[in-house]
C-alpha positions as CSV (number, residue, x, y, z in Angstrom):
1,M,67.1,-105.8,-114.9
2,L,64.6,-107.4,-113.4
3,L,64.2,-103.9,-111.4
4,C,64.1,-102.0,-114.5
5,T,61.6,-104.5,-115.7
6,L,59.1,-104.3,-112.8
7,F,59.8,-100.5,-112.0
8,Y,59.9,-98.2,-115.2
9,I,63.3,-96.5,-115.1
10,P,63.6,-94.0,-118.6
11,K,65.8,-95.7,-120.6
12,T,69.6,-95.0,-121.0
13,K,72.5,-95.6,-123.2
14,K,73.8,-98.2,-120.7
15,N,70.6,-100.2,-120.1
16,P,68.3,-99.9,-123.2
17,L,66.0,-102.8,-121.9
18,C,64.4,-99.9,-119.5
19,S,62.3,-98.7,-121.9
20,W,58.6,-98.3,-123.2
21,M,58.5,-102.5,-122.7
22,G,59.0,-102.1,-119.0
23,A,56.7,-99.4,-118.8
24,L,53.8,-101.5,-120.9
25,L,54.7,-104.3,-118.7
26,L,54.0,-102.1,-115.0
27,A,51.3,-100.5,-116.6
28,F,49.9,-103.7,-117.2
29,V,50.2,-105.4,-113.5
30,M,49.2,-102.0,-112.0
31,L,46.1,-102.1,-114.7
32,K,44.7,-105.6,-113.9
33,P,43.2,-105.3,-110.4
34,A,41.6,-102.1,-112.0
35,W,40.0,-103.9,-114.5
36,L,38.7,-106.4,-112.7
37,W,37.0,-103.8,-110.7
38,A,35.4,-102.2,-113.5
39,Q,34.1,-105.2,-114.9
40,G,32.1,-105.6,-111.8
41,F,29.8,-103.4,-113.0
42,T,29.1,-105.7,-116.2
43,Q,30.1,-108.9,-114.4
44,L,29.5,-111.2,-111.6
45,L,32.9,-111.8,-110.1
46,I,33.0,-114.8,-107.6
47,P,36.1,-115.1,-105.0
48,I,37.1,-119.0,-105.3
49,H,39.3,-118.9,-102.3
50,E,37.9,-115.8,-100.1
51,K,37.2,-117.2,-96.8
52,R,36.1,-113.8,-95.5
53,V,32.6,-113.7,-96.7
54,P,30.2,-113.5,-94.1
55,F,28.1,-116.6,-93.5
56,P,24.5,-116.6,-94.6
57,R,21.9,-116.1,-91.9
58,D,19.2,-118.8,-93.4
59,L,21.5,-121.8,-92.9
60,G,20.0,-122.4,-89.4
61,L,23.6,-122.6,-87.9
62,S,25.7,-119.8,-86.4
63,P,28.6,-118.3,-87.6
64,L,30.5,-120.1,-85.0
65,E,29.2,-123.4,-85.9
66,L,29.8,-122.7,-89.6
67,E,33.5,-121.4,-88.9
68,R,34.1,-125.0,-86.8
69,L,32.7,-127.0,-90.2
70,R,34.3,-125.4,-92.3
71,A,38.0,-125.9,-90.9
72,Q,36.7,-129.6,-90.8
73,G,36.7,-129.7,-94.6
74,R,33.3,-129.9,-94.2
75,D,31.1,-128.9,-97.8
76,L,29.5,-125.8,-96.8
77,S,27.6,-125.9,-100.2
78,A,25.7,-128.6,-99.2
79,L,23.9,-127.2,-96.4
80,E,20.3,-126.2,-98.0
81,P,18.7,-122.4,-96.9
82,T,15.6,-122.5,-94.6
83,P,12.1,-121.4,-96.8
84,N,11.4,-117.5,-97.1
85,N,8.9,-115.6,-98.8
86,L,10.8,-116.1,-102.6
87,Y,12.8,-119.4,-102.1
88,R,10.5,-122.7,-101.5
89,S,7.9,-120.9,-99.3
90,P,5.1,-122.6,-97.5
91,N,2.7,-120.2,-98.9
92,P,3.3,-118.6,-102.2
93,V,1.8,-115.8,-103.8
94,P,-0.7,-117.6,-106.2
95,D,-0.1,-117.0,-110.1
96,P,-2.3,-113.9,-111.2
97,V,-4.9,-114.5,-113.4
98,F,-4.7,-112.1,-116.6
99,P,-7.1,-111.0,-119.2
100,A,-7.7,-112.7,-122.6
101,Q,-4.9,-112.0,-125.4
102,S,-7.6,-110.4,-127.4
103,T,-8.3,-107.7,-124.7
104,L,-8.4,-103.5,-125.0
105,F,-6.6,-102.0,-122.9
106,Q,-6.6,-98.4,-121.6
107,I,-3.5,-96.3,-120.6
108,V,-3.3,-95.4,-117.1
109,G,0.4,-93.8,-117.1
110,L,3.8,-94.3,-117.3
111,R,5.1,-96.6,-113.6
112,E,8.2,-94.1,-112.1
113,E,9.3,-97.9,-111.5
114,S,10.6,-97.7,-115.0
115,T,14.3,-98.3,-115.6
116,Q,17.0,-98.3,-118.1
117,A,16.6,-101.0,-119.9
118,V,12.9,-101.7,-118.6
119,T,9.5,-99.3,-119.3
120,R,6.6,-99.9,-116.9
121,V,3.1,-98.6,-118.4
122,L,0.4,-99.1,-115.9
123,V,-3.1,-100.5,-117.9
124,T,-6.3,-101.5,-117.3
125,P,-9.1,-103.5,-119.1
126,G,-11.6,-100.7,-117.7
127,I,-12.6,-98.8,-114.9
128,G,-13.1,-101.0,-111.8
129,Q,-11.0,-103.3,-113.6
130,P,-7.5,-104.6,-112.1
131,T,-4.6,-102.8,-113.1
132,Y,-1.3,-104.1,-114.6
133,D,2.3,-103.1,-115.4
134,A,2.6,-103.8,-119.1
135,V,6.8,-104.0,-119.2
136,L,8.3,-103.0,-122.2
137,S,12.0,-104.4,-122.6
138,L,14.4,-105.9,-125.3
139,E,15.3,-108.1,-122.7
140,G,11.6,-109.8,-122.6
141,P,12.7,-112.9,-123.6
142,S,15.6,-113.3,-121.1
143,I,13.1,-111.9,-118.6
144,L,10.6,-114.7,-119.3
145,M,13.0,-117.3,-119.0
146,R,14.9,-116.1,-116.1
147,H,11.5,-116.1,-114.2
148,A,11.2,-119.9,-115.7
149,L,14.5,-121.0,-114.4
150,L,14.1,-119.5,-111.0
151,R,10.7,-121.6,-110.8
152,A,12.9,-124.8,-111.8
153,L,15.2,-124.0,-109.2
154,G,12.5,-123.4,-106.5
155,Y,11.9,-119.8,-106.6
156,T,8.4,-118.7,-105.8
157,V,7.5,-116.0,-107.8
158,P,4.3,-115.2,-109.3
159,A,3.8,-115.9,-113.2
160,P,3.7,-113.1,-115.7
161,Q,2.4,-113.4,-119.0
162,M,3.4,-112.7,-122.5
163,F,0.9,-110.2,-124.5
164,Q,2.8,-110.3,-127.9
165,R,0.1,-108.1,-129.6
166,L,-1.0,-106.0,-126.5
167,Q,-4.4,-103.6,-127.9
168,I,-4.6,-100.1,-126.5
169,K,-7.8,-98.4,-127.5
170,L,-7.4,-94.4,-127.2
171,G,-9.9,-92.4,-125.9
172,P,-11.6,-89.4,-127.3
173,T,-9.5,-86.6,-125.7
174,C,-5.5,-85.7,-126.0
175,G,-4.4,-87.3,-123.0
176,D,-4.5,-91.2,-124.0
177,V,-2.6,-89.8,-127.7
178,L,0.0,-87.7,-124.7
179,Q,0.5,-90.8,-122.7
180,L,1.4,-92.6,-125.5
181,N,3.8,-90.8,-126.9
182,E,5.4,-90.0,-123.6
183,I,5.3,-93.8,-123.4
184,L,7.3,-94.7,-126.7
185,D,9.6,-91.8,-126.0
186,A,10.8,-93.4,-122.6
187,V,10.7,-96.7,-124.1
188,E,13.3,-95.5,-127.4
189,Q,15.4,-94.2,-124.9
190,G,15.6,-96.8,-122.3
191,N,16.1,-99.6,-124.4
192,N,18.1,-97.3,-127.4
193,W,16.0,-98.7,-129.8
194,P,13.7,-96.4,-132.3
195,R,10.0,-96.2,-131.3
196,N,8.8,-97.4,-134.3
197,F,9.9,-101.0,-133.6
198,W,7.2,-101.3,-130.9
199,I,4.2,-100.6,-132.4
200,E,1.9,-101.9,-135.1
201,G,2.1,-99.8,-138.4
202,G,5.9,-98.8,-137.9
203,K,6.8,-95.1,-138.9
204,E,3.2,-94.5,-140.6
205,T,1.7,-95.0,-137.1
206,I,4.2,-92.8,-135.5
207,A,3.5,-90.0,-138.0
208,T,-0.4,-90.3,-137.1
209,L,0.4,-90.1,-133.8
210,D,2.5,-87.1,-134.2
211,Q,0.2,-85.3,-136.2
212,R,-2.7,-85.9,-133.7
213,A,-0.2,-84.7,-130.8
214,K,0.2,-81.7,-132.5
215,L,-3.6,-80.8,-132.5
216,C,-3.6,-81.4,-129.1
217,R,-1.5,-78.2,-128.2
218,G,-0.5,-79.9,-124.9
219,N,-3.9,-80.3,-123.7
220,P,-4.7,-83.6,-122.6
221,D,-8.8,-82.7,-122.0
222,E,-8.8,-81.1,-125.5
223,K,-11.3,-82.9,-127.9
224,I,-10.5,-84.3,-131.5
225,P,-13.2,-84.5,-133.9
226,P,-13.4,-88.6,-134.3
227,K,-14.2,-88.2,-137.9
228,D,-11.1,-86.1,-139.0
229,P,-9.3,-88.2,-140.9
230,E,-5.6,-86.9,-139.8
231,T,-6.8,-88.6,-137.0
232,V,-7.7,-91.9,-137.8
233,L,-4.8,-94.4,-137.4
234,P,-3.8,-95.7,-140.7
235,G,-4.9,-99.7,-140.8
236,V,-6.3,-99.6,-137.4
237,K,-10.1,-98.8,-136.9
238,E,-11.5,-97.0,-134.1
239,K,-8.2,-95.7,-132.7
240,I,-7.0,-99.0,-131.1
241,I,-3.2,-99.7,-131.5
242,V,-1.1,-102.3,-130.8
243,L,2.2,-102.6,-128.9
244,F,4.8,-105.2,-129.6
245,G,6.5,-107.9,-127.0
246,S,4.4,-106.5,-123.9
247,I,4.9,-109.0,-120.2
248,L,2.0,-108.0,-118.2
249,E,2.4,-108.4,-114.2
250,P,-0.2,-108.0,-111.7
251,S,0.5,-103.4,-110.8
252,E,1.0,-104.5,-106.8
253,S,3.5,-107.1,-106.2
254,R,4.0,-108.5,-102.4
255,V,7.2,-110.2,-103.2
256,P,10.3,-108.6,-105.4
257,R,10.7,-109.4,-109.1
258,I,13.9,-111.0,-109.4
259,H,13.5,-111.9,-112.8
260,Y,14.2,-108.6,-113.5
261,G,18.0,-108.6,-111.7
262,E,16.6,-104.8,-110.7
263,L,17.0,-104.4,-107.1
264,N,17.5,-101.9,-105.1
265,P,21.0,-101.9,-103.8
266,E,19.9,-100.7,-100.3
267,N,17.1,-103.5,-100.1
268,F,19.8,-106.0,-101.3
269,S,22.4,-104.9,-99.1
270,S,19.7,-105.2,-96.0
271,Y,17.6,-107.9,-97.0
272,F,18.8,-110.0,-99.7
273,A,22.9,-110.8,-98.9
274,P,22.7,-112.1,-96.0
275,L,20.7,-114.8,-97.1
276,R,22.0,-118.2,-99.4
277,S,18.7,-118.5,-101.2
278,L,18.5,-114.4,-102.2
279,R,22.2,-113.2,-102.9
280,S,22.2,-116.6,-105.1
281,V,19.9,-115.3,-108.0
282,A,22.6,-113.5,-109.4
283,V,24.1,-116.7,-110.5
284,P,20.8,-118.0,-113.2
285,I,20.1,-114.4,-113.8
286,S,23.8,-113.9,-115.1
287,L,23.5,-117.5,-116.9
288,M,20.3,-116.9,-118.3
289,T,20.8,-113.0,-119.7
290,L,20.2,-113.1,-124.0
291,P,21.3,-110.1,-125.8
292,Q,18.7,-109.1,-128.4
293,S,21.1,-110.5,-131.2
294,I,21.2,-114.4,-130.7
295,N,24.7,-114.5,-132.1
296,L,25.8,-112.5,-129.5
297,F,24.9,-115.2,-127.1
298,G,28.4,-116.5,-126.2
299,F,28.9,-120.5,-125.7
300,E,31.2,-119.6,-122.6
301,S,28.3,-118.7,-119.3
302,I,31.2,-119.1,-116.9
303,K,35.6,-118.9,-116.1
304,K,38.0,-118.6,-113.6
305,D,39.9,-115.4,-113.9
306,N,42.4,-114.4,-111.5
307,G,40.8,-115.9,-108.3
308,F,37.5,-115.7,-109.7
309,Y,34.4,-117.0,-111.3
310,V,33.2,-114.7,-114.1
311,M,29.9,-114.8,-115.1
312,S,28.8,-112.3,-118.1
313,G,26.0,-110.0,-117.8
314,G,22.5,-109.6,-116.3
315,I,23.7,-108.4,-113.2
316,S,26.3,-106.0,-111.7
317,Q,28.4,-106.7,-108.7
318,S,26.6,-104.9,-106.4
319,Y,24.2,-106.9,-106.4
320,S,26.2,-110.0,-105.2
321,Q,27.5,-108.8,-102.1
322,G,28.3,-111.4,-100.1
323,L,28.3,-114.2,-102.4
324,S,30.7,-116.7,-101.9
325,A,32.3,-119.8,-103.8
326,D,29.9,-122.2,-101.4
327,D,26.7,-120.3,-102.3
328,A,27.2,-120.4,-106.2
329,L,28.2,-124.3,-105.9
330,W,24.6,-124.6,-103.7
331,I,22.7,-123.3,-106.6
332,G,24.8,-124.6,-109.2
333,K,24.3,-128.3,-107.7
334,K,20.1,-127.4,-108.7
335,I,20.9,-125.7,-111.9
336,C,22.9,-128.8,-113.4
337,Q,20.3,-131.4,-112.2
338,L,17.9,-130.0,-114.4
339,D,17.2,-132.2,-117.6
340,R,16.7,-131.4,-121.0
341,N,13.0,-130.9,-120.8
342,Q,13.0,-128.6,-118.1
343,W,15.9,-126.7,-120.2
344,Q,13.5,-127.1,-122.9
345,T,10.3,-125.6,-120.6
346,I,12.8,-122.8,-119.9
347,V,13.4,-121.9,-123.5
348,A,9.9,-121.9,-124.4
349,A,9.0,-119.7,-121.8
350,G,10.9,-117.3,-123.7
351,K,8.6,-117.0,-126.2
352,Y,10.8,-116.7,-129.2
353,P,9.5,-117.2,-132.6
354,D,9.1,-120.7,-133.7
355,A,12.3,-120.6,-135.9
356,I,14.6,-119.5,-133.3
357,T,13.6,-121.3,-130.5
358,P,16.1,-124.7,-131.7
359,T,18.8,-122.2,-131.8
360,V,18.3,-120.3,-128.6
361,L,18.1,-124.3,-126.9
362,S,21.4,-125.3,-128.5
363,R,23.2,-122.2,-127.0
364,V,21.3,-122.5,-123.7
365,L,22.6,-126.2,-123.5
366,I,25.9,-125.3,-124.6
367,R,25.9,-122.4,-121.6
368,A,25.1,-125.1,-118.8
369,N,27.2,-127.7,-120.0
370,R,30.1,-125.3,-119.4
371,F,28.6,-123.6,-116.2
372,C,29.0,-127.5,-115.0
373,E,32.2,-128.0,-116.6
374,V,33.9,-124.9,-115.1
375,L,32.3,-125.7,-111.8
376,N,33.2,-129.5,-111.4
377,L,29.5,-130.5,-111.0
378,N,27.9,-133.4,-111.9
379,S,25.3,-132.6,-114.8
380,P,23.6,-134.6,-118.0
381,Q,26.4,-133.1,-120.4
382,F,24.0,-132.5,-122.9
383,S,24.9,-133.4,-126.5
384,I,24.6,-130.4,-128.8
385,D,25.0,-129.7,-132.7
386,I,27.0,-126.9,-132.5
387,P,24.2,-123.9,-134.1
388,Q,25.1,-122.0,-137.1
389,K,25.1,-118.2,-137.4
390,W,21.2,-116.9,-137.1
391,T,20.4,-114.8,-140.2
392,Q,16.9,-113.7,-139.8
393,E,16.9,-110.0,-138.7
394,S,13.1,-109.5,-138.0
395,F,9.8,-110.7,-136.9
396,P,6.1,-109.9,-137.5
397,N,4.8,-108.5,-133.9
398,Y,8.4,-108.6,-131.9
399,P,10.3,-105.5,-131.2
400,Q,13.8,-107.3,-131.2
401,R,16.0,-107.6,-134.5
402,F,17.4,-111.1,-133.8
403,S,20.7,-110.7,-135.7
404,Y,21.4,-107.2,-135.3
405,G,24.6,-105.9,-134.0
406,D,26.7,-108.6,-134.9
407,P,30.3,-108.3,-135.0
408,K,32.2,-108.6,-138.2
409,N,35.5,-110.0,-136.2
410,P,35.0,-113.0,-134.3
411,L,37.1,-112.0,-131.5
412,R,36.1,-109.2,-129.1
413,F,37.9,-106.6,-128.2
414,T,38.5,-107.2,-124.9
415,E,39.8,-110.4,-125.8
416,I,42.3,-109.0,-128.1
417,L,43.5,-106.4,-125.4
418,K,44.1,-109.8,-123.0
419,F,46.0,-111.4,-125.9
420,L,48.4,-108.4,-126.1
421,G,48.7,-107.7,-122.5
422,V,49.6,-111.4,-121.9
423,K,51.9,-111.2,-124.9
424,S,53.6,-107.8,-123.8
425,M,54.4,-109.5,-120.3
426,S,55.5,-112.9,-121.9
427,Q,58.2,-110.7,-124.1
428,G,59.3,-108.6,-121.2
429,L,59.6,-111.4,-118.7
430,G,61.5,-113.1,-121.8
431,A,64.1,-110.4,-122.2
432,I,64.9,-110.2,-118.5
C-alpha cells in the first residue's frame, strides 16, 4: 500500500488505492522543491539551518576562527561587520543639494540605466547646471521608505528628493516633444500603467503631445510656430508640462543605489555577497516593498517554510547569494530596535497622501511586529488598530492608484493551491 501511494502504479482491480490519489501525492512531493526554487525569483529565501553558507569577509575574523566560534556555540549574528563606503562609512558621500520644487527643468534624455519598473530621465535646470536623474516608478513611495529604513540602520546612502510635480519646459523645436513621447512610452511599458496617469492634464495633454509629434515628422530639429493653437498644451502656459511623482537624484552617484533593489548580479556576486553588511540589505528591502494598492500590502512580512525564512517581494533570490540566517538575525536585531517614532519618520519619507499615511504606518508596524516575532527577537511589539480596507483610489498629483487591483477573495491563489496540496497529502496518507 505504502509503495503504491509513494510511487505511482496504474490502478488495478486488486489495488484500487494505486490511483490518481497516489499520483497527486507524488506530484506534490516532487513539485515542492521546484515550487520553492521558482519562488526564489519573487521571494527571498534564507536557509535557517544551512551551515555551508560562506562566512562574511567583513567580520575581522578568518573562516577558521569563525568555524571555531560556531563549533563552540557562539552567536555569530552578534558579530558587527567593519565599516565600508556603504555601511557606517567614516567618509560618507554628502547629501546632495537640490533645486527648489518650483524649478523648471529641461529634458536631456532617457537614461540607459532604466529598468522594467524604474524609468530614469536625465534632466537639468539649464545649460551649465548640474544634471539629475528623475526617477518615474509606481514604486516611488517604497523606494523612498526603503532609503529611509536603510539610513536608520546605518547605511550611508545619499538622500533623494521627491518632486511630486516635476515641471518640464519644452523647447522651441520638436526634440523635446519626441523625447517626452519616448519617455512616456518607456514609463507606460516599464510600469504597465497608462501614460496619461503620469502627466498633468491626462488624456487631453497626451492627445496634444501626439498631435505636435505628428507635425514634427520625426525630425527633432523641426520648428513649430509657437502660436500654432494645435501645439499649445491645454491649461498650461508657455508649453510647460508637469510629470507626477518624480524622485530626483544626482545623475552621477559614487555609491550603488541599494534602495532600488536593482543591483547588477555580477557586481553583487563579487562585491556584495562576501560582505555581511551588504548582502543583508536584501532583508530590509523585502520588508519595505509595498505594492501600488495599499490593501495588497500583507501583514505577513516573513514566515518559516520548509527550512527557510521566506520574505515576499522587493528583491530576487539572486541578490541574496550567501545570505545566512546569522546575517538575517544580525540585520533583524537592528530592525527590531527601531521605535515607533523612527518608523513614523520612515513612513513619512514615502510622501504618501496625508490621508493614507496612518494606514500605511499601521501595516508597516504590523509587519515589523511579525518580523521580530518570527525571528524571535526582542522588540517593542507595537500596539496597533487593525487598519480598515482602503477605498479611495486616486489623489491629485499621484500616478498611483492606491486601491487598484484588490482581490475579491481574501485568500490568494497560492494559498489555495497550498491548502489543496496539503489536503491531498493528508488524504493519501490517511488511506494507507
